[in-house]
C-alpha positions, 0 to 999 in steps of 0.5 A: 405222313400222307403228304408228298413233298413236290420239288419243281426242279428249275435246275439250269433251265433259267439259261443264266437269266435272272428274269427267267429264274424269277418267272420260274419261281412264280410258275412253280408256286402257282403250280402248287409245288412245295419247293423250287430247286436251282443249282449252285456251282462254278464252272471252274470248280465243277468241270474241267476244260476237257470234259466231254458232254453227255450224249443227251447234252449233245443233242440239245445243245451246241455240239461244238462247245465244251461242257465247261463252256455250256456249264459257265453260261449257266452259273448263278452268282451269290446276288442272284441266289439272294435275289431268288430266295427273296422271290421265293419268299414273296411267292410263298415257296421254298428255295432249294439248290443242289451244291455241286462243289465244296464252295456251293455248300459253303454258299448255300450254308451262309444263306441259311438253307434248311434242306441240302439236296445232293445230286446223283453225280455226287454220291461217290464224292467222299469230301463233299458227302462228309461236309454236307453231313456235318451240317446236320441239316435235312438231306435229300439224296439222289441215287441215279447211277448208284448201286445199293452198296454205293447208296449204303456207303454214302449214308454211312459217310453222312451219318458218321459226319453227324446227320441222323438217318431220320433226316435223310430222304433218298430218291430213286432216280435215273439220270438219262434225260429223258429216261426211257420207260424201260429203265424207270424200275420204279420197284426199286423204291420198294427195294430201297425202303426195305434195305434202308428202313430208317430213311425216307424214300422218294423219287426224281423223275427224268421221264417225259410226261407226268405218269411215272411221277404219279405212280411213284407217289402212289407207291408212297414216295415221300418226295417227287422231284421233277424238272420243269421249263418255261418252254420245252423248245428253249436251248439248253440241255434239260428243256426237252426232258422237262414239264412245261408250267401247265403240265407241272400244275397237272402233276402236282394236282394229280399227286395231291389227289393220289395221296388224298385217295390212299387214305388211312388204310382202314376198311370202313364206310366213309363219311360220303358213303354212309348216307347211301347205306339205307339207299343201296342196301336191302331189308326183309320185306313182305313179297305179298300180302301176309295175314296175322299169324301166318308163318314167314317163309321163302315164298312170302318174304323177299329182300328189297331196297331200302335198307332201313329195316331188318337186314337180310343177314337175319333171314334165317332168323325170321324164317319160321316165325309167325307174323304178329300183325298183317303186312301188305306187299312191299311193306318192311317186316318189323 
């Protein structure tokens, strides 16, 4: 329950190259991610030939080509899916992919995926949601651009179709690439958990750097998704807002450290600090030589390290009693 499931989002950063995609699998596994995620689509089923590019896509790709032309170059066919699934198995990392159309859902179902990741753009796609919900698989739903009302509607569709809420994770997300820090709004995770207590909550990060993803883990995100690339300077729509392999590895390790550091919430001495109790706490000691029969007082007693004797918390019980023997200065009172 204290673990965060980390998805290394390869997305379309393979640029349509199987060799690059396989190398990304290897880098994600080496970084310690739990899963590496691609995207399953056919350009003809995803976007019309007249659809414009997003502003961030215009900045990172050839502005003269259409969104359809850009997307077409980034398709993965069934054979490539099967090769990547096998490569993930060899590298001990889970293969995931987001379907962007109904045929993509069918393909991933035939490939026996156990988790279906719904991208933000499909949260208002009724037939799409209904079809995935009917599969009764684990679902991770990104909520970029969505309102609470839209999230509730999507959850209702998924559950009515047959998926249990306990098998759904919703990810807070902002779909601008990269996301400005002012627009991250991580506290929305708390709101989502409050409004939807029966589902798990996580975060899909499109900011530059790793600190926001780490903060999300500290806030209790059950899933963290983060884009990565082999090289930020490669041509393509998402490379600029993605981590390079070394940064991905740093993020994964930081999240694991944070989740470990959160602990069980019980305030008690830890195993590592227990030996220090005797070293850094204090005991009641003789402030100077004390003769047998002398009355213990504020002037002849003190509290000093080590903490192996009577605790100073019993100070009032000792003051006024008589010494049963002689004590030297700095000797523990017994």
